[in-house]
C-alpha positions in Angstrom: 73.6 93.7 135.7 72.6 95.3 132.3 75.5 97.2 130.6 74.7 100.4 128.8 77.2 102.5 126.9 77.8 106.2 127.7 78.3 109.0 125.1 82.0 108.8 125.9 82.0 105.0 125.4 80.2 105.4 122.0 82.8 107.9 120.8 85.7 105.6 121.7 84.1 102.6 120.1 83.3 104.5 116.9 86.9 105.9 116.7 88.3 102.4 117.2 86.1 101.1 114.3 87.3 104.0 112.1 91.0 103.9 113.0 91.5 100.1 112.9 88.9 98.9 110.4 88.1 102.0 108.2 84.3 102.0 108.8 83.1 105.6 109.6 80.0 105.6 111.7 80.9 108.8 113.5 78.2 110.9 111.8 75.4 108.3 112.2 72.5 109.4 114.4 73.7 108.9 118.0 70.4 107.7 119.5 70.0 104.9 116.9 73.7 103.8 117.3 73.4 103.8 121.1 70.3 101.7 121.0 71.7 99.2 118.5 75.1 98.8 120.3 73.3 98.3 123.7 71.2 95.6 122.1 74.3 93.9 120.7 76.1 94.0 124.1 73.0 92.4 125.7 72.5 89.8 123.0 76.1 88.6 123.1 76.3 88.8 126.9 79.3 91.1 127.3 80.2 91.6 131.0 81.6 95.1 130.3 82.0 97.8 127.7 85.7 97.3 127.8 85.4 93.6 126.7 83.0 94.6 124.0 85.5 97.2 122.8 88.4 94.7 122.9 86.4 92.2 120.8 85.7 94.8 118.1 89.3 95.9 118.0 90.8 92.4 117.8 88.3 90.1 116.1 87.5 90.7 112.4 84.8 88.1 112.4 83.0 89.9 115.3 83.5 93.2 113.5 81.3 91.8 110.6 78.6 91.1 113.2 78.9 94.6 114.5 78.6 96.1 111.0 75.5 94.0 110.3 73.8 95.2 113.5 74.7 98.8 112.9 73.7 99.0 109.3 70.0 98.2 109.0 69.2 95.7 106.3 65.4 95.6 106.2 64.0 95.1 102.7 61.6 93.1 100.6 60.5 92.6 97.0 58.5 95.7 95.8 58.5 97.2 99.2 55.9 100.0 99.4 54.0 99.0 96.3 52.7 102.5 95.6 56.3 103.7 95.3 57.0 101.1 92.6 53.7 101.9 90.9 55.0 105.5 90.4 58.3 104.2 89.2 56.5 102.0 86.7 54.0 104.6 85.5 55.9 107.9 85.7 59.7 107.5 86.0 60.5 104.5 83.8 58.6 105.9 80.7 60.6 109.1 81.0 64.1 107.5 81.3 63.1 105.0 78.6 64.0 107.7 76.0 67.7 107.5 76.9 70.0 105.4 74.7 71.5 103.7 77.7 70.1 103.7 81.3 72.1 103.6 84.5 70.4 103.0 87.8 72.1 103.1 91.2 70.7 101.4 94.3 72.7 102.9 97.2 72.4 100.9 100.4 70.8 97.9 98.6 71.0 95.5 101.6 70.3 91.9 100.6 69.1 92.9 97.1 65.4 92.1 96.9 64.6 95.7 95.7 67.3 95.6 93.2 65.7 92.5 91.5 62.4 94.2 91.8 63.8 97.1 89.8 65.3 94.7 87.2 61.9 93.1 86.8 60.2 96.5 86.1 62.9 97.3 83.5 62.4 93.9 81.8 58.6 94.4 81.7 59.1 97.8 80.1 61.4 96.2 77.5 64.3 98.2 78.7 66.5 95.7 80.5 68.6 95.1 77.4 69.9 98.7 77.6 70.0 99.0 81.4 72.8 98.6 83.9 71.9 98.6 87.6 74.6 99.3 90.1 73.8 97.8 93.6 76.0 99.0 96.5 76.2 98.6 100.2 78.8 99.2 103.0 78.3 95.6 104.2 80.2 93.0 102.1 78.2 90.1 103.5 74.8 91.5 102.3 76.4 92.3 98.9 77.4 88.6 98.7 73.8 87.6 99.4 72.5 90.0 96.8 74.9 88.9 94.2 74.0 85.2 94.5 70.3 86.1 94.0 69.2 83.1 96.2 66.3 83.7 98.7 64.0 81.6 100.8 60.9 80.7 98.9 59.0 82.0 101.9 59.3 85.5 100.5 57.1 84.6 97.5 53.6 85.2 98.9 54.3 88.8 100.0 56.5 89.4 96.9 53.6 88.4 94.7 51.1 90.5 96.6 53.3 93.6 96.5 54.0 93.0 92.8 50.3 93.0 91.9 49.8 96.2 93.8 52.4 97.9 91.7 50.2 97.3 88.6 52.0 94.1 87.7 50.2 91.3 85.9 50.4 87.5 86.2 52.9 86.1 88.6 56.7 86.3 89.2 57.5 82.7 88.5 59.1 83.4 85.1 61.8 85.4 86.8 63.2 82.7 89.1 63.9 79.0 89.4 62.6 77.2 92.5 64.8 74.6 94.1 63.9 72.9 97.4 62.9 75.7 99.8 64.8 78.5 97.9 64.5 80.5 94.7 67.3 81.8 92.5 66.7 84.8 90.2 67.3 84.2 86.5 70.7 85.0 84.9 68.9 87.4 82.6 68.3 89.7 85.5 71.6 89.0 87.4 73.8 89.8 84.4 72.4 93.3 84.3 73.3 94.1 87.9 76.8 95.1 89.1 77.2 94.5 92.9 79.9 96.3 94.9 80.8 97.6 98.3 80.5 101.4 98.5 80.6 103.6 101.6 78.3 106.6 101.3 80.3 108.3 104.1 83.7 108.2 102.5 83.5 107.0 98.9 83.0 109.3 95.9 80.8 109.4 92.8 81.6 106.7 90.3 79.3 107.3 87.3 76.4 109.4 86.0 72.9 108.0 86.5 69.3 108.6 85.3 67.8 107.1 88.6 69.3 106.8 92.1 67.5 104.9 94.8 68.5 105.2 98.5 65.7 104.1 100.7 65.6 104.2 104.5 69.4 104.7 104.9 69.6 108.4 105.4 67.3 108.3 108.5 70.3 106.8 110.4 72.6 109.7 109.5 72.9 113.1 111.2 72.0 116.3 109.2 75.6 117.1 108.2 76.1 113.6 106.8 72.7 113.6 105.1 73.7 116.8 103.3 77.1 115.3 102.3 75.3 112.3 100.8 72.7 114.5 99.0 75.6 116.4 97.3 77.2 113.0 96.3 73.9 112.0 94.7 73.5 115.3 93.0 77.0 115.0 91.5 76.0 111.5 90.3 72.6 112.3 88.8 72.3 113.7 85.3 69.9 116.7 84.6 66.3 115.6 84.6 67.3 112.4 86.4 65.4 111.0 89.5 66.3 110.6 93.1 64.2 108.2 95.2 64.3 108.1 99.0 62.5 106.2 101.8 59.1 107.0 103.3 60.6 109.0 106.2 63.3 110.8 104.2 63.1 114.1 102.4 65.1 116.5 100.2 63.3 119.4 101.9 65.7 121.7 103.9 68.7 120.1 102.2 71.4 122.0 100.4 70.2 120.8 97.0 66.4 121.1 97.5 66.1 124.1 95.1 67.4 122.0 92.2 64.6 119.3 92.6 60.9 119.0 92.4 58.9 116.2 94.1 56.6 113.8 92.1 53.3 114.0 94.0 53.3 112.4 97.4 55.9 109.7 96.8 59.5 110.4 98.0 60.8 110.7 94.4 62.3 113.9 93.1 63.2 115.0 89.6 66.4 117.1 89.0 65.6 120.4 87.3 67.8 121.1 84.3 
């Protein structure tokens, strides 16, 4: 018999995860959470919700799996090339005038887009005065991102996306190939600081010229989205840029009057 959680089950599980482990998913969109937890219960063949709950409460290794399933980690190099084209042509030339550039990738997942950003900054001759902060709630994906090692199978799509951003040549100068993997160069990795950060509960930690948080907020309810928008607003300097995912918007948020959108892309400039 297929097990499906009720609204009451969901509330109990989320409270367990918060009280015992400190992860707060209580303001995530309910429909998405229910769908993902039901999928996990089915995949791992739990005979009851009670046993699933016990496993999460008592097994820290299983908790890691739970967090990985709940926090969506879909990414690729130069994902949505037109977005990166606007970064390359409109955003980066503007922040280039700063004496030092700080960029925050919030919800960076396994890091491919962080390295994409570092490559753009290198090609603009700005990497030497740039520091990129890459954060995620999931320590396992942060570990993957920090190592900078990826299957070489990502290369064809990465190269195709890169060329569509307006890039020239190929990407092979930015990594070393070994067997069936690549590792990004130390020149890129040393300009990136990787850390765990929880957008739900953690505070601002610096002032940035550019903040990217793509396809994370769609899993939050409206109140939590507004809370995170205010966190980003506190963390972004005047005339800085906030970049969101294709299905996310600042419209109707509590900070929308302070920002103007750049064309059709989900990039907003903070009005001084």
